[in-house]
N, C-alpha and C positions, 0 to 999 in steps of 0.2 A: 263737344261730345256728339257722337254720331248716334243716330237712332235708326231703327229698322222696323218697317211695318210688315207684319206677317198676315197673310189671308188665312184665317182660321175657319172658313166656312166648310161645311161637309163636302162640297163639291170639289174644293181644292185638294182634300186628301185623296180623292179617287183619281185626280188628274197627275199629281206629282208623285215621284218616288225618288228617294235619295239615290245619289250616285255612290258607288263604292270603287275605290281605286286601291288595288293591292300592289304594293312595292316590294319584290323579292330582292334581297341582297344576298348574294351567294359567293362562296369561295370553296372550291373542291367539294361540291354538294351532291355528287352522283349517288351517294348512299341514301339520300332522302328526297332528291329532287323530283323523281318520276311520281312518287306517292303524293307529293305536294301538288304537282301539276294535275294529276288525276283528280284530286279533291277539288281543286279550283274549277276544273271542267265540269264537275258534277253540281256546282252551285246553280241555283235557280233564280237568283236576283236578276231583275230585268236590266239593271244598268251597272254591270260589273266589268271593270277593266283591269288588266294586269300588265305591269312593266317589270323589267328586271335589270339589275346591275350586277354584273359579275366582277369580282374583285381579284382578278388575275389568277383564275383557276388553271390547273394543269392536268385535270383529270377527265376532260370532256364536258364538263358542266356548261360551258359557253356553247358549245354545239347543240347540246339538248335544248337549251333555252331558245336558241335561234330557230330550230326545227319547230318547237312547239309554239312560240310566240311571233316569230317573224323578226327579221332585222331591225324594223322600225321601232319595236317594243323592247329591244335589249340593248343596254349600253355596256361597254366593256372597259374596265380599268387595267392599264398595263401594270406590271410589277413596279411598284414604287413610283408610278407617274403622278398619282394624285389628282387626276382628272379623267372624265370619260373621252373616248374617242369614237 
């Protein structure tokens, strides 16, 4: 059985903040993607990350993701490939 020790001192609360990672999974999402990305950009959490996986979109979703997040934060699934490339 594993145990974890947590520092519950008041100072620890001011030093640490939780990390948040948003994972977007998309397919032909042009209709809602821009609004979603704008909402994420408006977030004020100090440790927020966003990655995306596109599931074979044919409507320009992948290009929007790459422009907004950069190639390193976007994975692309080919049609029927079952894995990212």
